[in-house]
C-alpha positions as CSV (number, residue, x, y, z in Angstrom):
1,M,0.0,0.0,0.0
2,T,1.3,3.4,-0.9
3,A,2.3,5.8,1.8
4,A,-0.3,8.3,3.1
5,N,1.7,11.3,2.1
6,E,2.5,10.1,-1.4
7,T,1.8,12.6,-4.1
8,P,-1.1,11.9,-6.5
9,D,-0.4,10.0,-9.7
10,V,1.3,12.1,-12.3
11,S,-1.4,11.3,-14.9
12,A,-3.8,13.6,-13.0
13,S,-4.3,17.1,-14.3
14,P,-3.1,20.1,-12.3
15,E,-6.7,21.0,-11.4
16,E,-7.3,17.4,-10.2
17,I,-4.1,17.5,-8.1
18,Q,-5.2,20.8,-6.6
19,A,-8.6,19.4,-5.7
20,V,-7.0,16.4,-4.0
21,D,-4.7,18.6,-2.0
22,Q,-7.5,20.8,-0.9
23,L,-9.7,17.9,0.1
24,N,-6.9,16.3,2.0
25,A,-6.1,19.6,3.8
26,Q,-9.8,20.0,4.8
27,Y,-9.9,16.4,6.0
28,Q,-6.8,16.9,8.2
29,H,-8.5,20.0,9.6
30,I,-11.6,17.9,10.4
31,C,-9.5,15.2,12.1
32,G,-7.6,17.7,14.1
33,Q,-10.8,19.2,15.5
34,M,-12.3,15.8,16.1
35,G,-9.3,14.8,18.1
36,G,-10.0,17.7,20.5
37,V,-13.4,16.1,21.3
38,I,-13.1,12.4,20.6
39,V,-10.1,10.4,22.0
40,G,-8.9,7.8,19.6
41,L,-11.3,6.4,17.0
42,E,-9.2,7.6,14.1
43,D,-10.2,4.7,11.9
44,V,-13.9,5.2,12.8
45,V,-13.7,8.9,11.8
46,E,-12.0,8.0,8.5
47,Q,-14.6,5.4,7.7
48,T,-17.5,7.8,8.5
49,M,-15.9,10.5,6.3
50,I,-15.5,7.9,3.5
51,A,-19.3,7.1,3.8
52,I,-20.1,10.8,3.6
53,L,-17.8,11.4,0.6
54,C,-19.5,8.4,-1.1
55,R,-22.9,10.1,-0.6
56,S,-24.0,7.1,1.4
57,H,-25.1,6.0,4.9
58,C,-23.4,3.9,7.7
59,I,-24.2,2.1,10.9
60,L,-22.0,2.5,14.0
61,Q,-22.2,-0.5,16.3
62,G,-20.7,-0.7,19.7
63,M,-21.4,-0.9,23.4
64,P,-22.9,2.0,25.3
65,G,-20.5,4.8,26.2
66,L,-18.1,4.5,23.3
67,A,-19.0,8.0,21.9
68,K,-21.0,6.9,18.9
69,T,-23.6,9.7,19.3
70,M,-20.9,12.3,20.3
71,L,-18.9,11.4,17.2
72,V,-21.8,11.9,14.8
73,S,-22.9,15.2,16.4
74,T,-19.4,16.6,16.5
75,L,-18.8,15.7,12.8
76,S,-22.1,17.4,11.8
77,S,-21.0,20.6,13.6
78,L,-17.7,20.5,11.6
79,L,-19.6,20.1,8.3
80,H,-21.9,23.1,8.8
81,L,-24.9,21.0,7.9
82,S,-28.3,20.7,9.5
83,F,-28.3,18.0,12.1
84,R,-31.3,16.0,13.4
85,R,-31.3,13.4,16.1
86,I,-34.1,10.8,16.2
87,Q,-34.3,8.5,19.2
88,F,-35.8,5.3,17.8
89,T,-38.3,3.5,20.1
90,P,-40.8,0.7,19.7
91,D,-43.7,3.1,19.6
92,L,-42.2,5.4,16.9
93,M,-44.6,5.8,14.0
94,P,-43.7,6.8,10.4
95,A,-45.3,10.3,10.8
96,D,-43.0,10.9,13.8
97,I,-40.0,11.0,11.5
98,T,-41.5,12.0,8.1
99,G,-43.9,14.7,9.2
100,T,-47.7,14.9,8.7
101,D,-50.5,17.0,7.4
102,V,-52.3,19.2,9.9
103,L,-55.7,20.8,9.5
104,E,-55.7,24.6,10.2
105,E,-57.8,27.6,9.4
106,D,-56.7,30.0,6.6
107,H,-57.3,33.4,8.2
108,T,-57.6,35.0,4.7
109,T,-60.4,32.9,3.4
110,G,-61.8,31.4,6.6
111,K,-61.5,28.0,5.1
112,R,-59.8,25.0,6.7
113,V,-56.8,23.7,4.7
114,F,-54.2,21.0,5.2
115,R,-50.6,22.1,5.8
116,F,-47.7,19.7,5.8
117,I,-45.3,20.0,8.7
118,K,-41.9,18.5,8.0
119,G,-40.5,15.8,10.4
120,P,-36.9,15.4,11.6
121,L,-35.9,13.5,8.4
122,F,-35.8,16.8,6.6
123,G,-32.1,17.5,7.5
124,N,-28.7,16.9,6.1
125,I,-27.3,14.6,8.7
126,I,-29.7,12.3,10.5
127,L,-28.6,10.5,13.6
128,A,-30.8,7.4,13.9
129,D,-30.0,6.5,17.5
130,E,-30.6,2.8,18.3
131,I,-32.1,2.2,14.9
132,N,-33.0,-1.4,15.6
133,R,-35.6,-0.4,18.2
134,T,-38.3,0.8,15.9
135,P,-40.9,-1.4,14.1
136,P,-40.8,-2.4,10.4
137,K,-43.5,0.2,9.4
138,T,-41.2,3.1,10.5
139,Q,-38.2,1.3,9.0
140,S,-39.9,1.3,5.6
141,A,-40.4,5.1,5.7
142,L,-36.7,5.4,6.5
143,L,-35.8,3.1,3.6
144,E,-37.4,5.3,1.1
145,A,-35.5,8.3,2.4
146,M,-32.2,6.5,2.3
147,Q,-32.6,5.1,-1.2
148,E,-34.7,7.7,-3.1
149,R,-33.8,10.7,-0.9
150,Q,-37.4,11.7,-1.0
151,L,-40.6,11.0,1.1
152,T,-44.0,10.1,-0.2
153,I,-46.7,11.3,2.2
154,G,-50.4,11.4,1.5
155,G,-49.9,11.0,-2.2
156,D,-47.4,13.8,-2.4
157,T,-43.6,13.5,-2.9
158,Y,-41.2,15.7,-1.0
159,P,-37.5,15.9,-1.9
160,L,-35.0,15.7,1.0
161,P,-32.2,18.2,1.4
162,D,-28.9,17.6,-0.5
163,P,-26.6,16.2,0.9
164,F,-28.5,13.7,3.0
165,F,-27.0,11.1,5.2
166,V,-28.3,8.6,7.7
167,L,-25.7,7.7,10.4
168,A,-27.3,5.1,12.6
169,T,-26.1,3.6,15.9
170,Q,-26.8,0.2,17.2
171,N,-26.2,-1.8,20.5
172,P,-24.9,-5.3,19.6
173,I,-26.0,-7.0,22.8
174,E,-29.5,-5.9,23.7
175,Q,-32.2,-8.0,22.1
176,E,-35.3,-7.2,24.0
177,G,-37.5,-4.5,22.4
178,T,-35.5,-4.6,19.2
179,Y,-36.3,-5.4,15.6
180,T,-33.9,-7.0,13.1
181,L,-33.3,-4.6,10.2
182,P,-34.5,-5.9,6.9
183,E,-31.7,-7.1,4.6
184,A,-32.9,-4.6,1.9
185,Q,-32.3,-1.8,4.3
186,L,-29.0,-3.1,5.6
187,D,-27.8,-3.2,2.0
188,R,-28.3,0.5,1.7
189,F,-25.6,1.2,4.3
190,I,-22.2,1.4,2.7
191,F,-20.5,0.6,6.0
192,K,-21.2,-1.2,9.3
193,I,-18.5,0.2,11.5
194,Q,-17.6,-1.7,14.7
195,L,-16.4,0.4,17.7
196,G,-14.3,-1.4,20.3
197,Y,-13.2,-0.4,23.7
198,P,-10.5,2.2,24.0
199,S,-6.9,1.4,24.8
200,F,-5.6,1.9,28.3
201,E,-3.9,5.2,27.4
202,N,-6.9,6.5,25.6
203,E,-9.2,5.6,28.5
204,V,-7.0,7.5,30.9
205,E,-7.2,10.5,28.6
206,I,-11.0,10.1,28.3
207,C,-11.3,10.1,32.1
208,K,-9.1,13.2,32.4
209,R,-11.3,15.1,30.0
210,A,-14.6,14.0,31.5
211,T,-13.7,14.7,35.1
212,T,-12.2,18.2,34.6
213,E,-13.2,21.5,33.1
214,Y,-11.8,20.5,29.7
215,A,-13.8,21.8,26.8
216,A,-13.0,21.8,23.1
217,E,-14.4,24.4,20.7
218,T,-15.1,23.4,17.1
219,Q,-15.5,25.5,14.0
220,P,-17.2,24.5,10.8
221,V,-14.8,23.4,8.0
222,L,-17.1,22.5,5.1
223,T,-20.3,23.9,3.7
224,A,-22.9,21.8,1.9
225,E,-21.8,23.2,-1.5
226,Q,-18.1,22.3,-0.7
227,L,-19.1,18.8,0.4
228,I,-21.0,18.2,-2.9
229,Q,-17.9,19.3,-4.8
230,M,-15.8,16.9,-2.8
231,Q,-18.2,14.1,-3.6
232,N,-17.8,14.9,-7.3
233,V,-14.0,14.7,-7.0
234,V,-14.3,11.2,-5.5
235,R,-16.2,10.0,-8.5
236,K,-13.5,11.2,-10.8
237,V,-10.7,9.1,-9.1
238,P,-9.2,6.7,-11.7
239,V,-9.3,3.0,-11.1
240,A,-7.3,0.4,-13.0
241,D,-9.0,-2.7,-14.5
242,H,-7.2,-5.0,-12.1
243,V,-8.7,-3.1,-9.2
244,Y,-12.2,-3.4,-10.6
245,K,-11.6,-7.1,-11.0
246,F,-10.2,-7.5,-7.5
247,A,-13.3,-5.8,-6.0
248,V,-15.8,-7.8,-8.0
249,T,-13.9,-11.1,-7.4
250,L,-13.9,-10.4,-3.7
251,A,-17.7,-9.7,-3.6
252,R,-18.5,-12.8,-5.8
253,M,-16.4,-15.1,-3.6
254,T,-18.8,-14.5,-0.7
255,R,-21.6,-16.2,-2.7
256,P,-21.8,-19.9,-2.1
257,E,-23.4,-20.6,-5.5
258,E,-20.2,-19.2,-7.2
259,G,-18.3,-22.2,-5.7
260,K,-15.2,-20.0,-5.0
261,L,-15.3,-20.2,-1.2
262,P,-12.2,-21.9,0.4
263,D,-12.7,-25.5,1.6
264,D,-12.8,-24.5,5.2
265,L,-15.6,-22.0,4.5
266,Q,-17.9,-24.1,2.3
267,D,-20.5,-24.7,5.0
268,M,-20.0,-21.3,6.7
269,V,-21.9,-18.9,4.4
270,Q,-25.6,-19.0,3.7
271,W,-25.9,-15.9,1.6
272,G,-23.3,-13.7,0.1
273,A,-23.0,-10.0,-0.9
274,G,-24.8,-8.6,-3.9
275,P,-23.7,-6.3,-6.7
276,R,-24.1,-3.2,-4.5
277,A,-21.2,-4.5,-2.4
278,S,-18.9,-4.4,-5.5
279,I,-20.0,-0.8,-6.2
280,F,-19.4,0.3,-2.6
281,L,-16.0,-1.4,-2.4
282,L,-14.8,0.6,-5.3
283,M,-16.5,3.9,-4.2
284,A,-15.0,3.6,-0.7
285,A,-11.6,2.7,-2.1
286,K,-11.7,5.9,-4.2
287,A,-12.7,8.1,-1.2
288,R,-10.0,6.5,0.9
289,A,-7.3,7.2,-1.7
290,I,-8.3,10.8,-1.8
291,L,-8.2,11.1,2.0
292,H,-4.6,9.6,1.8
293,K,-3.7,12.2,-0.8
294,R,-3.5,9.8,-3.8
295,Y,-5.3,10.4,-7.0
296,H,-5.8,6.7,-7.9
297,A,-7.5,3.9,-6.0
298,T,-5.7,0.6,-5.4
299,A,-6.5,-3.0,-4.6
300,S,-5.0,-2.3,-1.2
301,D,-7.6,0.4,-0.7
302,V,-10.3,-2.1,-1.6
303,A,-9.0,-4.7,0.9
304,H,-8.8,-2.0,3.6
305,V,-12.5,-1.1,3.3
306,A,-13.7,-4.7,2.8
307,L,-14.6,-5.4,6.4
308,P,-17.0,-2.5,7.0
309,V,-18.5,-2.9,3.5
310,L,-19.1,-6.7,3.6
311,R,-19.7,-7.6,7.2
312,H,-23.4,-6.8,7.2
313,R,-23.9,-8.3,3.7
314,I,-22.8,-11.9,4.5
315,I,-25.3,-14.2,6.3
316,P,-23.3,-17.0,8.1
317,T,-24.8,-20.5,8.6
318,F,-25.5,-22.2,11.9
319,N,-22.3,-24.1,11.4
320,A,-20.3,-20.9,11.4
321,E,-22.1,-19.5,14.5
322,A,-21.5,-22.9,16.3
323,A,-17.8,-22.8,15.4
324,G,-17.5,-19.2,16.5
325,V,-16.6,-18.0,13.0
326,S,-17.7,-14.4,12.4
327,T,-18.3,-12.6,9.2
328,D,-15.1,-10.6,9.8
329,D,-13.2,-13.9,10.0
330,I,-14.7,-15.0,6.7
331,I,-13.8,-11.8,5.0
332,R,-10.2,-11.9,6.3
333,K,-9.8,-15.4,4.9
334,L,-11.1,-14.4,1.5
335,I,-8.7,-11.4,1.3
336,A,-5.8,-13.5,2.4
337,Q,-6.6,-16.0,-0.4
338,L,-6.9,-13.2,-3.0
339,K,-3.6,-11.5,-1.9
340,P,-4.1,-7.9,-3.2
341,P,-1.3,-6.6,-5.3
342,Q,1.5,-4.7,-3.5
343,A,2.3,-1.1,-3.9
344,R,4.8,-1.5,-6.8
345,Q,2.1,-3.2,-8.9
346,E,-0.5,-0.7,-7.8
347,R,1.5,2.3,-9.1
348,S,2.2,0.6,-12.4
349,G,-1.5,-0.1,-12.9
350,A,-2.5,3.4,-12.0
351,A,-0.7,4.8,-15.1
352,V,-3.2,2.9,-17.3
353,A,-6.3,3.6,-15.1
354,G,-9.6,4.3,-16.6
355,R,-12.2,6.7,-15.2
């Protein structure tokens, strides 16, 4: 894998190199301010930014107290976007998040008319806190917003603001009062990000900040218009043919019907990842390359984002669960079998990359 401070590929135009440099500088500014509020979690911040640059959504899963909500709210303040938090509960109804028509009197004519009042989904960044606690009827309303970026209410269609992201949180251990997310909805999330416990040193720093008068001030770094421009830059990142093939091969290897699973995984996978996984692998690899100040995506970038992209798209069998084999274990074995090309091969392939 090429170094993070490596200059962009020479085949890029001066304008493209300037755009990469500017995006990287803004990203470093965001990371610096995030570090003043959040201790550690550098990989989580990077993955969340990748999801935003890919114009997609992500789930953050971890135990309570790991700063999932604080991370999302802090990031939204740095992006200068409208932020809405929705606390998902079993009694939450679709109208509670989409909005509804209310009957009121028109003081000009004296007649009663319906007026639509927008719900909390009409924002740029939506924090869906404990997303698995709401019933399927509300989840279906959220699914339309995530996929179509619009809401259909009472026969009328309302476009959502641009950009629009759903950053959801989920507790992995609580099962009472929760609803399993439909596979169709899970597939709309580019990443499922796992948050682990902090290191000893980081936890000491967390305690120092939480038990003193420490306070960090943040300033907006990006506007909505600048963020949309950055998303357009990501789509222009060149990808060589061998990187396309690597991403598609990795996604197809997860499907049992393809017959490409290693012998020790033959009875471990019930369902594999669909074509959206291949697309997200490549988009995330492009965004990661930009964040690392490179103007070409590599197979190493694809391998680096494979875990958060694929972990919620693979359904293991009972045999896998009984043997203690997780989806992350399955993905790591597949990547090890594929052996992504090293940095020297990556750089030579970038020279002939297509857009």
